[in-house]
N, C-alpha and C positions, 0 to 999 in steps of 0.2 A: 658414540654415532653425533651426540650434542656438542662435544667436543669440535669434533672432526668439521661437523656442521660450519661450525664458527671459524674456520679458516678455509672453507670454499673446498671441503676435500669429500666428495662422492664416497658411499661406502654402504656394502649389504652387508646385514647380519643374517649370517649361518647358523643351523642346528648343527652345533658338533656331534653328535650322534647319529648324523645322515649322511654328512659331506664325505666325501672320500678325495683320495690325492688326484683319482682322474677328474675327480668334476671340479676341483680347483686349476688340473690343468686346462682343462676346456673353458674357463673363466678366464685365465691369464691376468689375476687381479696382480699390481706394481707392490703391493705390500698384504699384511694380515698381519692383524692383531689379536691376540688371543685374551680373553680379558679375568678377569679375578672371579673365586667364587669359596662357597662352603665348606668344598669338598675336598679331599687331603692327596696327593698321589699314594699316599701309604695304605691306607684304610679302604679310601674307595675312589679310586681312580676314576677320572671323567671319561665316559666313550669317546673314542677321537682317533682317526686314524692317522696314525704318529708316520704314517709313511709323509706325511705333508711336509713334516721336518726338514725332510730329504730333498726336496723340490728346488733346492737354491733362491727364491722367493723369499725376499726380505719379509721377517717375523719377529716381531713385539710383542715378547710375554710379560703379561703386569701379573703379579705375584703369583697366585694358580696357576698361569700361564706360563710364568717364568718356569716355574718348580717340573713342567710337563716337559719342557723340551730340555731343562737340567738331566731331568731323570732319563729321557731319552738317550741323552751323550754321555750315560755312565756318571754323572757327576753325583756325589752325595746330597742330598735332600735329607733332611730328618728333624727332629721334631727339639726345637728350642728350647732352651734351658730358660733363657728368659724370654717371653715373648714381648710380642710388640704391638699396642691396639692403640696409638695416640703419632700425636704428632713429634718430629723427633728431628734432630740433625741430621742432615744426608754430607759426608763428607766425599768431596771428588778423588781418586787417585788416578794420574797421570793425564790430569786435564780435562777428564770426563769422557775420552774419546768422540764418536761422533754423535752419537745419542744423548750427551749430555755437555754438546758445544753449546758456549755461550752461557752457562749456568756460572753462578761463583765459585768458587771454592768449597762453602759452607752456604747451605740454606734448609729450610724446612721443608718435613715431605711429611704425608700423612700414612702408616703404617698399621696395617688388620689384620695380623697374621701367624701363625703359631707357629710354622714351618723354617726352616732356613735353606740355602743352598752353600753349599762348600765348593768353592770354586778351584779348579787342581792348578791354573798356573797365574799366576800374578795378573799375566801379561792380558789374561781376559778379565781382570778387574777394573773398572770404571766406579765406583761409589759402596759406601759402607757404611754402616750405625752403630751407636753403642751396642748394640744385639745382634744388629744382621753384619757379620765378618764380608757379606756379597750381597748387598743391596741393589749392585749394578752391577751388568757385563755385559760382554759382546763377546763374540765368538762366530768369524764369518760371518754370515748370514742371519745369526742368529741374534737376538737383542731382548735382554730383559733387565727389569724393576722389582723387589718386595714392596714397593710404597705402589700408592694408588696416587697417579700424575693429572686420573680424570676431576678427582677434588678440588674446589677451590683451597683447601687446606695447603697441597702442596701449589707451594706460591710460583714456580717456574714450569709449572705441568704446559701449559698453552706452549711451551719454547720446548719443550720433549717431543712433543708432535709433531709439531711443526719442522724440526730436524728429523724427525724421524718420515714426516710425508714427503718434506723435502730432499734433503741433502741423502735421505738413505734412499728411498723408495723412486726421486727423480717425479715425483707428481708436482709440477709447476705451473698445468693449465688447470685452474680454480675455476667451481661455477659461482653466479654473481649471489652474492642474498637477496630472497627474495621474502617479501610482503607474508611471511608468514600471519598473518590476522587474515589478511584478503585470502590468502588462500583455503584455510578455513571457513571463511562466510561463504565463497563459495560453494565449498562442500558442503555443510550443511542446509544453504538455497537447494539443491540438488533434488537433496535428501527430501526437507520436509513442504517440498511443493506442495501448495493448497491444501496444506494438513497441519493439526493441531500439536500442541508440546507441552507435555507439563513437567516443569521441574524441580528439583529438591533443591530449593536457596535456604541456603541458613547466613546469608550475608556475609559471608568468609568471601578471600579473596578468589578462590576458586569458582565456588557456583555464582558469584557476579560477572567474575571473564565470561564463563557460559551465559548468562542470562542476558550481558548485552551480545556476544557474536550472534544469539539468538533472534536478538532483537533486529539486526542488519539482516540476518537472513531472510526474515519472514515481513521486512518490510515496515517492523513497528505496528503490524498488523494485533492490537489488543488483545480480539476475538481467540487468537491460534495461542498465546503461549500464559501460561498461569503457572507461579510457584507457588508452592506448596510449604510453609514452615513448619519444622515440628518443635513444638515446645514440650518442656518436662525435662532436659538434663541441662538446659540451655545455663551462659554467663546473668551475670544479673542486667546488663543492657543490651542484649544480643537483640530481643524481638524490638526493641525503642528503638536500636540503630537499623535494622533491615526497613520498618515502616517507615524509618524518618527518610531513608535513598528509595525506595521501592513503593511504596503505599499510596504517591500518586503520582505514579508515573502511566502517561497517555498509551506504554506500548506494551504493558506486562498485568494481569490481574493476580491479587497480592490473598492466600489464603491464610493464616495462620490456625493449625491444627492444635491442641490440647491433649497431651497422650501420655501425661504425667501417670494417671493412672494404670493405663495398662502395662506403659515401662515401670513400673514397681513395681505391678503385681509380675512380669517376667523377668525381673531380676532377684526377688523373693528368695531365697537360699542359697544366691550365686557368691561366692567369696575370689574366686580368682579373675586375675584379670581375663584370660580368655575367655572364660567360663561368660562373664557380662556384656564381653564386646558378641558372643554365639547368642547370647540373649537377646540384646539389640536387636540383633538382625530380624528377630520375629516381629516386631512392634512396625519397624521403621519400615520395610518393603510391604507391611498391612493397609498402613495409611495413603502411603502411597497406589497402590493397587487399588484401593476404594477411590480416590480421586482420582486415578486415569479413567475408570467407568463414567464416574459423575459426571467429566469432563466431555468426556469422549475424544479425549487422548490418543495418536497415533502416533506417541516416541514419549518416550521416559527420559530425559536428562540429567545426567549431574557434573560436578564437577573433580571427575576422580584424575588423579594425574598420575605419574608414571608412578610415581613414589610411591601411591597407596596400591597399585600393584607389584610393583617387586617385591616392598615389603608383608605380603600377603602370601608371597612362593608362586604369584603364577608371571606370567609373561610366553617366551617360543616353546614348544611342545618339543621336547628334546630330552635324552636320558640323562643328562647331565643335572643332580640337585640345586632346587631355589630354596634357601631357606627360605620359612613361613617367621619373621620376626613378628611378626601380631597381623591381625584379622583385622581389616580396615571393615567399617558398615557398607560401603558401597560397592564393594569389590563381588564376583561373583553371584550376585541376584539372578532369580529369573524371575521375569515381568511377563503380563499377557499381550505387551506390545516391545517392537525393537527400542533399543539403549542407545545413546546417543554421549557419547562419551570423546568432544573436542580436544580434552588435553590429557588423553592418556597416553600421548609420547612426548609430555610436558614434565619438567619440573617446575619447583615454585618460580624459580627466577625469570626462567621461560614464558610461564604464566600470567606471570607480572607484567611484563613487557608486548603480552601480546594485549593487557585489558588496559596500558596506556595508550597504544596504536587505536582504541576503538574507541575512547574517550570515559572509560570507568574510571569515577573520579578518584581519587589519590587515597585519601581518610580509607574508601575502602580494601584496598591494596596493600598499604601496609598494616592493616590487621596483621594481628598476632595469629596464627596457624590456632586451629582450635579442632582437638580430636571429635571425629565424628559421631562416636557414644557420647562425645562431650563430659560430663563432670562426671558421668561412668565410671571411667577410667584414673579418675583424679581421689578416688576417694577407694580406701583400700577396706578388704571385709565386705561385709552384704550390703548394697544402698538402701538406706532409709529415707524418709521425710526430713530428717533431723540433721541425718549427715548432707542433704543435699543442700536445706539452709546452713551451714556451717563453711559448705564448700562455694556458695552464693557469695556469701558475707568477705570468704578470706580471697578471695580473690576480684571482687568489688575494691578492698579495701588496698591490694597490691597493684591494680591496673592504674587506681588514683594518684597510689604514691609515683607509679614511674615517671605517669604524666607530669606530676607536681615537679618531677625532678630534672624531666626534659631527657628523660632518657626509653621515653615507648621506643621512638621512632628508630632509634637505635640497637634499639636488642629486635632478635628475630621472634623470640618468643618466650611466653613466663607465664608461671601457673601457680597454683597452690595446690597442692596434696593434703587430705586430713590421711593420714594414717591409722594404724590399729596400735600406735605405740601412745601410753599416758605415761605422764608427769603430773609429780605434786605441785598443786601452787598455794600459793598464800594471797588471797584478793580479801581488802578486808579485814587483814588478822584473824581472817578464818583460813583451814587447809582445807584440801581437795585433792581434786585430778582432774587432769582436761586433755584433751587429744594434742599430739605433736603434731602442727601443722609443717609440712617439708616445702618449701617452694625454691622454685630456681629461675633462672634468666639463661639465656643461651646466644650466643651471637652463630648465624650459621649465613648460606644465600639458598641452600636449594633444600637443606633437610636431609640431605646424604648425608652430613658429616657435624659438628658442632660442637664449638666451645664453650665453655663456661664464660658468664660476662662480669667484668668485674665491678658490682653495684658496687658506687662508694661504701663506707658502715654506717655514715650517720642517714642514709636511706633505707638501709639495713633495718638500723636501731627504727626507724618513722613506722619502716613494716612491724615490727616485733612489736613495738609497742603498741599500736593502735589494732592490731589481731588479739594482745591478751588482753585488753581494755577493753575493746567494744565486743570482741565476742566472749560470753558465759562460758564455752564450754572448752577455751585454748589455753592448754595448759603448757606449751612452749613452743618458738618457731626454731627452725632449723632451712640455712642455702647448700644448697646441695651445688657442689662444685667440680663434680665428675660432667665428662663430652663425649661423646659422640664420633670413634666408640671407646671406652668400651662400653658405658650407659648407652640406650635410645633417651631420645627427649621426653618423651613422656614416660609414665611407669610401668606397668605392665601393658 
């Protein structure tokens, strides 16, 4: 939807479990796109009226969508001997056909699949990769790719959508770009007219953008907007930065709530990432609910992104499965007042662009994303006060050195993880053991995909030296260089 909006093409998102071929004939779309997903055409074929494939309307199948129409035609779709969860080189066959027109003979694409399609005729083959004998195909009005052109890692993805919509579907009338920020402010203004809003404000880019949207929607009325900062599992400078940017504003009230004790109590005995995420979802809404009552708020606002909803397994009501990659702290909660999520249709880069349109300070917008449950996710095993201290110190050193090297703004996200692994040490001619700190730095656009950032060795060495010298409990440091996919950006 976001990729099509950028080229001015209007589209509707349909539920594949409910839409029939008769429904499609009534709407008469100029084209259909069937997206990817975690299901397999072998073990759990998604609910879909396959008669839609026979209507003659141009269809673009992406990954699973491609496999669905290939199976419908009787093509072999089988588990791959070598799966692809990474960027790779796509090589065109026969010029790339209509779908890959204006693509170079070799380009980088992002793959994330375990099944492959065997094309029965080379005439239908328009592209392949090292592990996919058929990475792109055309057959009459059916077009398919195994890679993900909607991600920023597929460098010519926008051209593919332009080819499909313009050349193949004949969509030449495009809608003009709208001022998205102005639209969202007007929608909020109508919702909150004369009422009070409490916002969960971390000082990160997403919640900061929502705060500024509310500033404009509420006309700068400080009596109607209050931000709550929940302290306990935050980074070393988070609270100070929040107060620096929001503490003395004339349009918002700020309150810091120290929830350290209740968070540690809820996390006691929890060892897996999922358990800790769920445990965090206890104190988090409890604090906000208490402040809703105290402030007399009519709404609760959060900086929830589309990415948060998707990774938590939420989305359109459908019979098709959506994978729960990780349970986010700000999704699926129940409050006593309605919830405002003006960025729920945005990913990180969209939200940042909205923020720039409405005057959010750039320093806030370029802050590295931080998991909602904070350092809870960056500590393996049970979270203790001691491990929180170690995690804060490691994160502080990492950020200082990235700033010192001029790398912070070039890196999308970085973080340090206190692992359960122990490493022998020799400090001051004595022997001992200490925790292994694993840290990461990635380049990304919107968080859906990411590549490990090539941090220069001298910078990595300074980080390692400082962590070992300044944090008594550290025994060794590791740098993680896997990307997303196959790893997620954060750990558990």
